[in-house]
C-alpha positions in Angstrom: 49.0 93.8 121.6 51.1 91.7 123.8 54.3 93.2 124.7 57.6 91.3 125.4 59.9 92.6 127.9 63.7 93.3 126.6 66.6 90.9 127.9 67.9 91.3 130.8 71.5 93.4 131.4 73.8 92.4 133.9 75.3 95.3 136.2 78.0 94.0 138.6 78.8 91.1 141.4 77.1 92.0 144.6 77.4 90.2 148.2 74.4 88.0 148.4 74.1 85.0 150.6 76.7 82.0 150.6 74.7 79.2 149.7 71.8 78.3 147.8 68.3 78.0 148.8 67.7 75.1 146.6 70.2 72.6 147.0 72.2 73.6 150.1 75.4 73.8 148.7 77.7 77.3 148.8 79.3 78.9 146.5 76.2 80.8 145.5 76.5 83.7 142.7 74.6 87.4 143.5 74.6 89.9 140.7 72.5 93.0 140.4 70.6 92.7 136.8 68.1 95.4 135.5 65.3 93.3 134.4 62.7 94.9 132.1 59.2 93.6 132.9 55.7 94.5 131.4 53.1 96.7 133.3 50.0 97.6 132.2 47.3 96.3 130.2 46.1 97.6 126.5 47.2 101.1 125.6 48.4 101.5 129.2 51.1 98.6 128.6 54.7 99.7 129.5 58.2 98.5 129.9 59.8 99.1 133.2 62.6 97.8 134.6 64.3 97.3 138.0 67.5 96.9 139.1 67.5 93.4 141.5 69.7 90.7 142.8 69.5 87.5 140.9 71.2 84.4 143.0 72.7 81.7 140.6 73.7 78.3 141.7 77.1 76.7 140.3 76.1 73.6 141.6 72.1 72.9 141.0 72.5 75.7 137.8 69.1 77.3 139.5 69.0 81.0 139.6 66.3 82.9 141.8 65.4 85.9 143.1 63.5 87.3 146.8 62.4 90.2 149.0 64.6 92.7 147.3 63.7 92.0 143.8 59.8 92.0 144.7 60.8 95.8 146.3 62.9 97.0 143.3 60.0 96.0 141.1 56.9 97.8 142.8 59.6 100.6 143.4 59.7 100.9 139.8 55.7 100.6 139.2 54.9 103.7 141.7 57.8 105.7 140.3 56.2 105.1 136.9 52.5 105.7 138.5 53.9 109.4 140.6 52.8 107.8 143.6 54.8 107.4 147.1 56.6 103.9 147.5 55.6 101.7 150.5 58.9 103.1 152.4 58.0 106.7 151.5 54.5 106.0 153.1 55.8 103.9 156.6 58.4 107.4 156.6 55.6 109.9 156.8 53.7 107.9 159.6 57.1 107.0 161.5 57.7 111.1 161.1 54.9 111.3 163.0 55.4 108.7 165.6 51.9 107.2 164.9 50.6 103.7 164.7 49.3 102.8 161.4 45.7 102.7 163.5 46.3 106.3 164.1 47.8 107.3 161.1 44.3 106.0 159.2 42.0 107.6 161.5 44.3 110.7 160.7 44.1 110.4 157.5 40.6 109.4 157.1 41.5 105.9 155.5 41.2 102.0 156.4 43.7 100.6 158.5 43.3 97.3 156.6 44.4 99.4 153.2 47.3 101.2 154.8 48.5 97.8 156.0 48.6 96.5 152.4 50.0 100.1 151.0 52.7 99.6 153.3 53.3 95.7 152.6 53.8 96.4 148.8 50.1 94.2 148.6 48.2 97.1 146.6 49.4 100.3 145.2 47.4 103.7 146.7 45.2 105.8 143.9 46.0 109.1 143.3 43.6 110.8 145.4 44.9 108.7 148.3 48.6 109.7 147.6 47.7 113.3 147.3 46.4 112.9 151.0 49.8 111.2 152.1 51.7 114.1 150.6 49.5 116.5 152.0 50.0 114.6 155.5 54.4 114.8 154.7 54.1 118.5 153.9 52.2 119.2 157.2 
């Protein structure tokens, strides 16, 4: 069954960049939008939503998002899966004052994997998430 995400909802205007990344003209309008999206496949497919900043240029009429939107969507997926967000993983590591290499050695997983979780390239599985939470509680 194919799902189609619901319609985005404008929440409010927010501060943002002044000039358009696409045409370079000033007057860019930034709004916080509740943006539904489809996550998963087959029977596990769900609609999630994330509050994302959307930039619209009144001159070239293009709308676009940036890194903040990707962070919000990734965090929504982590919340749905019940796992730590990349920011939370970094906070655990930083609270211990450890480099990625030292933290990965301590936890028993690869430095490359840790870097990918922290950069939002991958989401850790439930077993790794439990290990990270145990390190958080030490």
